[in-house]
One Martini backbone bead per residue (centre of mass of N, CA, C, O) as a GRO file, in nm:
protein
  141
    1MET     BB    1   9.842   7.848  10.493
    2ASP     BB    2  10.095   7.671  10.486
    3SER     BB    3   9.941   7.394  10.492
    4THR     BB    4   9.789   7.438  10.228
    5LEU     BB    5  10.029   7.461  10.042
    6GLN     BB    6  10.150   7.190  10.110
    7ARG     BB    7   9.909   7.019  10.027
    8ILE     BB    8   9.900   7.102   9.732
    9VAL     BB    9  10.183   7.015   9.651
   10HIS     BB   10  10.152   6.725   9.734
   11ASP     BB   11   9.898   6.657   9.556
   12LEU     BB   12  10.028   6.735   9.283
   13ILE     BB   13  10.267   6.537   9.294
   14GLY     BB   14  10.081   6.273   9.337
   15ARG     BB   15   9.963   6.277   9.031
   16ILE     BB   16  10.209   6.155   8.879
   17SER     BB   17  10.188   5.850   9.045
   18GLY     BB   18   9.904   5.799   9.023
   19PRO     BB   19   9.621   5.745   8.929
   20MET     BB   20   9.552   5.829   8.608
   21GLN     BB   21   9.799   5.910   8.416
   22PHE     BB   22   9.682   5.938   8.125
   23ARG     BB   23   9.587   6.243   8.165
   24LEU     BB   24   9.877   6.371   8.134
   25TYR     BB   25   9.835   6.323   7.811
   26LEU     BB   26   9.539   6.369   7.710
   27GLN     BB   27   9.492   6.668   7.790
   28PRO     BB   28   9.729   6.803   7.628
   29GLY     BB   29   9.648   6.676   7.360
   30MET     BB   30   9.375   6.810   7.330
   31ALA     BB   31   9.476   7.104   7.350
   32MET     BB   32   9.668   7.091   7.109
   33ILE     BB   33   9.451   7.023   6.892
   34GLN     BB   34   9.294   7.287   6.943
   35GLY     BB   35   9.543   7.476   6.877
   36ILE     BB   36   9.589   7.389   6.591
   37ARG     BB   37   9.314   7.455   6.479
   38ASP     BB   38   9.324   7.764   6.560
   39GLY     BB   39   9.592   7.831   6.414
   40LEU     BB   40   9.483   7.766   6.128
   41LYS     BB   41   9.257   7.970   6.141
   42ASP     BB   42   9.431   8.218   6.185
   43ALA     BB   43   9.592   8.195   5.915
   44ARG     BB   44   9.341   8.208   5.723
   45THR     BB   45   9.256   8.500   5.865
   46ASN     BB   46   9.515   8.679   5.944
   47GLN     BB   47   9.611   8.632   6.236
   48PRO     BB   48   9.777   8.687   6.494
   49PRO     BB   49   9.946   8.558   6.734
   50TYR     BB   50   9.793   8.485   7.017
   51PHE     BB   51   9.990   8.528   7.259
   52TRP     BB   52  10.109   8.792   7.158
   53SER     BB   53   9.830   8.950   7.146
   54ILE     BB   54   9.779   8.965   7.448
   55PHE     BB   55  10.032   9.174   7.494
   56THR     BB   56   9.996   9.390   7.230
   57THR     BB   57   9.658   9.406   7.286
   58PRO     BB   58   9.500   9.555   7.544
   59GLY     BB   59   9.205   9.595   7.409
   60ARG     BB   60   9.184   9.255   7.351
   61ARG     BB   61   9.257   9.067   7.586
   62ALA     BB   62   8.980   8.970   7.702
   63GLU     BB   63   8.878   8.861   7.433
   64LEU     BB   64   9.103   8.648   7.384
   65LEU     BB   65   9.075   8.492   7.653
   66LYS     BB   66   8.788   8.412   7.612
   67GLU     BB   67   8.826   8.260   7.350
   68GLY     BB   68   9.036   8.053   7.462
   69LEU     BB   69   8.844   7.939   7.678
   70LYS     BB   70   8.613   7.861   7.490
   71SER     BB   71   8.790   7.660   7.321
   72VAL     BB   72   8.884   7.490   7.607
   73ALA     BB   73   8.649   7.411   7.788
   74ARG     BB   74   8.619   7.104   7.752
   75VAL     BB   75   8.901   7.035   7.841
   76MET     BB   76   8.874   7.162   8.126
   77LEU     BB   77   8.626   7.010   8.219
   78PHE     BB   78   8.759   6.736   8.194
   79ALA     BB   79   8.992   6.786   8.387
   80ILE     BB   80   8.818   6.832   8.635
   81VAL     BB   81   8.665   6.568   8.641
   82MET     BB   82   8.926   6.389   8.648
   83ASP     BB   83   9.020   6.511   8.916
   84ALA     BB   84   8.780   6.440   9.086
   85VAL     BB   85   8.818   6.137   9.057
   86TYR     BB   86   9.096   6.125   9.173
   87GLN     BB   87   9.027   6.251   9.449
   88TYR     BB   88   8.826   6.030   9.533
   89ILE     BB   89   9.023   5.790   9.510
   90GLU     BB   90   9.285   5.913   9.670
   91LEU     BB   91   9.152   6.143   9.897
   92ARG     BB   92   8.833   6.155   9.964
   93THR     BB   93   8.815   6.446   9.812
   94PHE     BB   94   8.754   6.805   9.731
   95HIS     BB   95   8.948   7.049   9.540
   96ILE     BB   96   8.895   7.313   9.337
   97GLY     BB   97   9.178   7.446   9.318
   98GLU     BB   98   9.331   7.199   9.212
   99ALA     BB   99   9.166   7.152   8.960
  100VAL     BB  100   9.225   7.424   8.825
  101ILE     BB  101   9.532   7.393   8.813
  102VAL     BB  102   9.529   7.143   8.634
  103ALA     BB  103   9.365   7.247   8.402
  104LEU     BB  104   9.564   7.470   8.325
  105VAL     BB  105   9.815   7.303   8.289
  106LEU     BB  106   9.669   7.061   8.093
  107GLY     BB  107   9.504   7.282   7.900
  108PHE     BB  108   9.585   7.590   7.854
  109ILE     BB  109   9.891   7.600   7.815
  110PRO     BB  110   9.920   7.418   7.563
  111TYR     BB  111   9.744   7.596   7.392
  112LEU     BB  112   9.916   7.854   7.402
  113LEU     BB  113  10.188   7.719   7.293
  114ILE     BB  114  10.066   7.619   7.002
  115ARG     BB  115   9.893   7.827   6.837
  116GLY     BB  116  10.114   8.029   6.735
  117PRO     BB  117  10.319   7.838   6.585
  118VAL     BB  118  10.100   7.732   6.385
  119ASN     BB  119  10.051   7.997   6.254
  120ARG     BB  120  10.339   8.062   6.153
  121ILE     BB  121  10.383   7.795   5.990
  122ALA     BB  122  10.132   7.835   5.799
  123LYS     BB  123  10.222   8.099   5.682
  124TRP     BB  124  10.497   8.021   5.575
  125SER     BB  125  10.400   7.791   5.396
  126ALA     BB  126  10.221   7.963   5.217
  127SER     BB  127  10.459   8.168   5.121
  128HIS     BB  128  10.636   7.905   4.994
  129ARG     BB  129  10.444   7.851   4.770
  130SER     BB  130  10.364   7.764   4.479
  131PRO     BB  131  10.102   7.808   4.264
  132ASP     BB  132  10.091   7.491   4.184
  133GLN     BB  133  10.052   7.407   4.507
  134LEU     BB  134   9.788   7.513   4.515
  135PRO     BB  135   9.471   7.480   4.564
  136LYS     BB  136   9.210   7.371   4.367
  137TYR     BB  137   8.914   7.553   4.266
  138ARG     BB  138   8.596   7.534   4.188
  139VAL     BB  139   8.385   7.727   3.990
  140SER     BB  140   8.076   7.813   4.013
  141LYS     BB  141   7.782   7.928   3.806
   0.00000   0.00000   0.00000
């Protein structure tokens, strides 16, 4: 078990300076874009901040986590595929556990960290607008 943990740590650290470094920026960026989109949607529908809700509403925790994973599923799948390519190029093997760790760190965590603050900022911004700054909608008859 100790050698497995050492291998995982060594392999994960090697990803920082290895080939395909662009994914270390691309994947969190994609997750953050999805988090911003969902945070704005939460603000429009008057939902509480996502990450905070996971801890404060235990009855909805599983539902909220499932919704978050569903929302970033493409980003996480992309992260796993990119890590599989990296592992094939660099290590000539594939370790699913390492790919999942990378997907969580580069995909899900940035999503979690951005969705709630975007929700709060959007709600704050909406509450501080004067009525003449609000968008005007035409009502059709």
